[in-house]
Steps between C-alpha positions, in 0.01 A plus 500: 500500500334785687130463544269714285171638612215258435306783339539477120669798330347415161208677344396158369625155593477182296320247718413250230751286314578641160380859541697751298656834589501594864506874547697602809661804654872490571584376848851576621679407179816671392401714204696510178714782644628268773320669794263330742142625465195442712148470366484878469824518302706678772855387573532262792822420682384153602689289249515188711414161355737243364572432140571131555808303419483526120786342309609437143273205438742346250513138597706273284306417185654272242492671160817338368452279197678295240198441281127561462413211734660688790251788470135535587189573293530820295878501548796426278869443565706799381870531592454233772220701667129416495333805351162594360427359156497767232305496175414130512147551364400605154453509219580869514370727226598853402479738207777700339556809715660690213498488124762261356638794302443823693667824396621773735555872432395489136709712266310556176581666173248592230426416137313690228332371184584684181204592280714555188708227339874518462619331177164322485498365858347620826709509815459493878765732646637457853618784725659510847428810710799653675521801729362781288530312168450169322721249324422295191603133540345378174192391302306189402374445145128412501465443127313676224168546685430805717478448875162585654613485865783375720510393867777370726485247781642210697323231299719197575652568842852539361732790429480705285142621463357482150253701296195397300370673189177504298536562125258668260262267320588198717312316777826375646711642780875435488783493756794721404854524624580126472604268222223247571182575308205513739162605363142461620189547288238682710229479232455872437706804403666645812455871559688541831721284723563497876699266725498403866467213746123457494492152660760530778754256353778763489505484119341766285213428266421702188163672482388557143221751430320513168352814352145368522496380863647153459792403722737216587722423802797288391768313693811478287658207683205271422392680179136509617247784498168571668275715282197718561296791369386832644145599415530852634768662286767483233868485592745789517779389736581269793739467795559263793578593861400453862263794498295403807784409737396138554835352397361365171519673165192610309445585135393859432337575168445826320177445309284722286126490562272728296794727428605534865814357659439246777751349744412137573672293773493128423545286814657166413551347846290443811135589536532871424274642230600705197428872513516801271462877492506775237853626441350853488773592251546377142804277561707354217736275704535368857755326721516399867793573727614572853699825488474559877617149598205425729437157348177598324486586132312807381361537148634776276343604171599733216254749356602643164525876457260693277465834334390666821642262764832356613582132515461370856607210718223383734545270800231270643463272801310172488498434876174411670326344202464820300708716268559860603704790366806598707645788304605643165801679356591652164743313276643564155242506221709251301452226767364180345579206737627428851667221700582450870795299626759501777796627302747547786430223759352739757174295520300796370386521139612771263285612206622546145273687260561446129453803276461538130831575330694222682520678835448372854451676835577334834290575812544404866255487786462781749461395865144528625360608165346348189696753296816392319814706456664524157869416518634517143415461133707326236499422129490139378748545219503133402123462468272563203177677604413267795137499617497241781721464811543231769734442796694172509817370666654388172859486634397262783694669779220483760599264786299179513472205740466139384349213700768233546308206650192374316378318812515670842724355769341419839696673777419468874521813710636523852323342797373776729300503824170683483348468846583372847199408710553476875239332715288716728595477870299249700544320831598146405435374853160656556348591161234279347671430165768660286532827318506536121630755253362570151646700214344549162209647311183621663157389381484632145371405159845574357716206401813709455791391715620859498210576736673292765840527666710419198817495302431719198700440185536738210685490173859603554792588279857377531778645288852392421775691675594684183144621445430623852590869454315516168190335648506732801533805276168440326493169319338334802221756497445448128474123544266544796262709290502235228411202718158377393198452720185317390206309642661168420852561628579669828839600629414504871424197713463435871561205729261550791524379857187354662524274802382431852725313744486363853797385706506139613518448876858375483608848380381659824785670676691528171579818305309414186312646203414431137668653194365534148768459236436593139686509174413626154550333164594695189537454128818660372508661155839612374551780247810621320538861387604593148645853497753516217499880483555542877176692549479378861856602579819304542461131571135446415542290188461123559430545872216302654214535743252256653135554583372285785125433475327354809314176426412368845658383823441305817492533877584277794398524865786406733559507872747761620726219623538341158509834322775635725710189453470542122564878518819448701619232259450701179609831654291726274171509695419675828501288815184556707584480869164459675536616863149400617396161633184331381253480788685745725352855504778610737753461217337771283605865528288766670481705182554467124860431409702317237613142543838622624337729758572826317230763437285476187515813282157654463510462120537122531174438686238364259201595718511832680260412784531134601234372739550371855324181601419383854511123519159351579407239757202378297584481130764548236607855427571575137671790330505600137702784352375559147639747249148574384364560848783648709719805469828414326830669437549527125878531529536150641276319252767410246874441486703442185745211519829511314459277196764234449494194277775280362511523122856380453423139415158523337524818291856636501562860404784671316706688757464236768254672731152642542376812677130499580261785471493678836760751378381530140227756544125515451311173482764263636611360831165338581595139433419418863301688761340381823169669562176502696200495266178696522303205644772349718441422864692380804301317761518264790314322774573481871348215705304581816666494839223355719486460878542138605220431752701212647772731630473754782655784297343686209735432207345776292551767770854379563615472139282723281684741271446740213684462171553730204552339159695714254651460154821661390761487227829337601796621292811306410785528251460261208765311305552806277575721796169680456212568735230232511217419738236250607191541716473384861186433703604552862352591838549700816362398839387762751647476851313638798 
């Protein structure tokens, strides 16, 4: 090795064992563009200095096995090869990622409640909107008592939806549309009904409002109600919707207080508080809907017309913990009730206003406006003076998924390398000790493994072959938006890498490093789609999909020799040819380069300005590259890994194959990703190279060198034929 000047090039030099970052100027390293640069950054034609012998470093390592006894700790015998154990811990716990009975692209119809009896009985009449008109499928006889109100909903998680009525003079609510008689006594005379999923169980509850401020929230599947009373107003009407955009539905009440109409938002989940505001207008009925398809329901209210004023439809927002008016528009003076519902599977709600005289008018949303556009009016020829209206999917043609396995199936994910740590260059013959390399999390109060260098795992979706085109066309996005998140169940986990390693003396002269292997563990939940009407398109009915929920994982630290032997044997992992010899600085390159000697693309460097370190003659020299302290390249901080698991034996699918989520659209394809966290660091220690007073030469002057540690992302092609990567801690040695 050419002799360096004895004058240090560093602005600061670690002279005491264990000191941290050493700040240095570059000294004749090749820069990341492949040119030689002097201290001042100018090109220099002097590129002399050997790289050393290098070599593959793959000595014979016995990874063949016939049983578990042939493998080492943390290993298992798979296909006659000792491999990393996968998912041997536990117990693993997860929550349902999706409702057991989730509907997609809801296609509702509507029902009206007659106020006049026909042959002594009162009827609920059903209608199906068509393009520019409506059809009349039929009616349900509700008996000899007038219906006070009607509401539709998904009360039992099965097709079709049903409706619930309240009858005059009765404290009971009753389910209609089925032969089974289901009634609940709420303890007071209902005045208005509303329905929605107020507790997040993907089944609708019925909200019952009394005329004098009493109310009940009833679950029909368990026949139980929670009751309460409002001190600040008597009841006029009620609706349910996600009016504040938090993903949970709220109850909105139209109350009367001292003769004035008040809109009251009742929060039933979380720590949010109830809030209210004057309606400003004298509303007679309300409903909540999402006519613009933005995922947030607005509140719409009807104001009756008078002698000197027109009837109006007013829209309100309840975002931000307050109720505010959005806009108003004139409607027909005969308007008496209203109902929102997605009537054409476009994931935006349409509005139907019921008029006196058995007429309805259908409205659609206008992009970027709270105003609604009237589309058509029609006459309900088969109804008898209806006064209440509600939307409901009474023909049950909305597609629905059903959970097929009551208990999740534990599925191991692929084994992937996360990081390769090479040992800093040191003179084995003259240095006082050995070098070390460290990878992991910097000093931090965080306990999250994602802060380290980690394998990140997210919930992923796999679909049967027959469902792939349908899922890609929008079903995958719909499922993604329905996946639940809560404080008690998370759908992202990380397996972090934290280690410090030193080479043993018998590795000196060998190409050698340490590899972190990781794998994720998942719970598989399988769902089957029910789509008898073909709403999703051809082939959707009875097809299946699987949601993979991460539940943990493990890591293993291996030598490159044993790892490479295993990688060659299994054939699906990258072989890591280490060309640098432990304890031989001459074997390291003069500038940053990949393991195979090719240039490193600028976007694959993790740190944009790696330090240079002059070896000391008096104490250990340490380096520490921390994400929180050094400039990083955001592009290189994360790489998605093609997700592949074997479901064929544990949870077989119709169609004989599974496509995972990378090609399905928004929210998928993140089953695996290798990333550098916000508190991750890469560090190392170089032993001093002292002068031996018993020899005539000065070993430090003869053998001193400057090294540059750098971290980059090494790409490879995974078993799926897709791009993957792991992180490498490597070094360059300046030649002078």
